[in-house]
C-alpha positions, 0 to 999 in steps of 0.5 A: 381545532382541538389541541390534539388535532393541532399537534397531529397537524404539526407533526405531519408538517414536520415529517413532510419537511424532514422527508423533503430535506432527506430527499433534497440533501441525502446523506452520502456514504462518506458523511456517515460516521461510525460513532463506535470507531476510534476516530471519526475519519472516513477511509476514503478521505484519508490522503496522508499516512505517516508511520513512526517506529523505532526503525524510522519514519515512512510517509505515504501520500495518495495521488489520484487513485494510487498511493505513493511513498514519499519517505524514506524513498520516493516510489510506488506503494502497494495500494492494497497495503495502504488501503488496509491501513486507512481502515484503521480509522474505522476500527471498532474497539471492545472497550475504552477508558480515558487516558487519565485513568490509566498508567500508560506505561503498564500498557506499552503506551508511554513509549509506543511500539508505533505511531500511525498518523492518518491525515492529522489524527495520530494513533498510538500502538501499545502492548498486546493483551494476552486474551483474544489477540487484542492490542492497546491503542490510544487516540486522545483522549481515550485508550482502547482495547481492539483486535490486533489486525493492523500492526502486522502491516506496520511491523513489516516496514518499508518492504510491506508497503512498496509496490511488489512489481519491478516496473509498475505499469504507470512508468513511461518506459523507453528501453529495457536493457538485459545482459545480451539484448535490449527492448526499446519502444518505437511508434509501432510498439516494442522491439528487440531489434532482432527480426527473429524475435516476435512482437508477441514475445517482446510484449510478453517479457515486458509485461512480466516485468510490469505485472509479476509480483515478488516478495520484497526484502531488505537489500543484502549487500553481501551478495555479489551481483551476477549482472545488471539490467537497466530500465530507461524512462522517457524522461531519461531517468535510469533505474538499475537492477542487479541480479543477485541470484538465479537459484534456488530463487531469483533475487533482483536488487534495487540498491537505490531503494535498498530492497530486493525482489524475490521470485521462484526460480521457475520464473527465469524465462519469464523475466530474462529471456524472449524464448524458452529452451523448447521454443515456446513463449513466456507465460 
């Protein structure tokens, strides 16, 4: 056998072996590493997020398919906002330099604007670059210049990361008490106790509290509550809501979370009544 034929034969054998390995042990999507990204983390594998700013520390943890806030409050997180933060791991920069070659104070990284830790990987946010809406980001041992598309979610703080629903559907509700009536759960479904209230209206009002999304802002303690609405869970835990305003917008506060939910005032009958003035059901 000539030397050339032997080489070709060995190459053929190598190709067959590599093909077999590729079929036997395929590379999954999670195993692919974007070598241009600022980290080698995969967004799907991120289960813990910590955000540190001058305003405080926020901790999120993934539980199953949902994100939960662990600190400074224990409540449901906005899944979309949390998942957007995980994409920080695969951010592709426009340029990078070793941190030892840069004066970090000139880029706002000596005292960073924020530190986001994904699992155990810390990412430091510095100043913005004046050209092209880019920000200086540091992930040891490098400093990167990348598109400034994540800091907006960080700067919103707790209000931007909380679930925007009043009573997320994951909660096991037992009773919802309004100023003039209450809804309670029975084996056959939900009821107001009033035979004139249809089951459809009851379910629709409850659904609005579980699914309508609000704008969230910090709790304004200077506002005087108009009345209280109480939710009772199956484990006997109680959640108090305080209605602070009806017009020009509806404001419902959660003092225990130090936040308030804002809805347009045309949602009054969707959130507080089983019937509209014309007798139609809530939408």
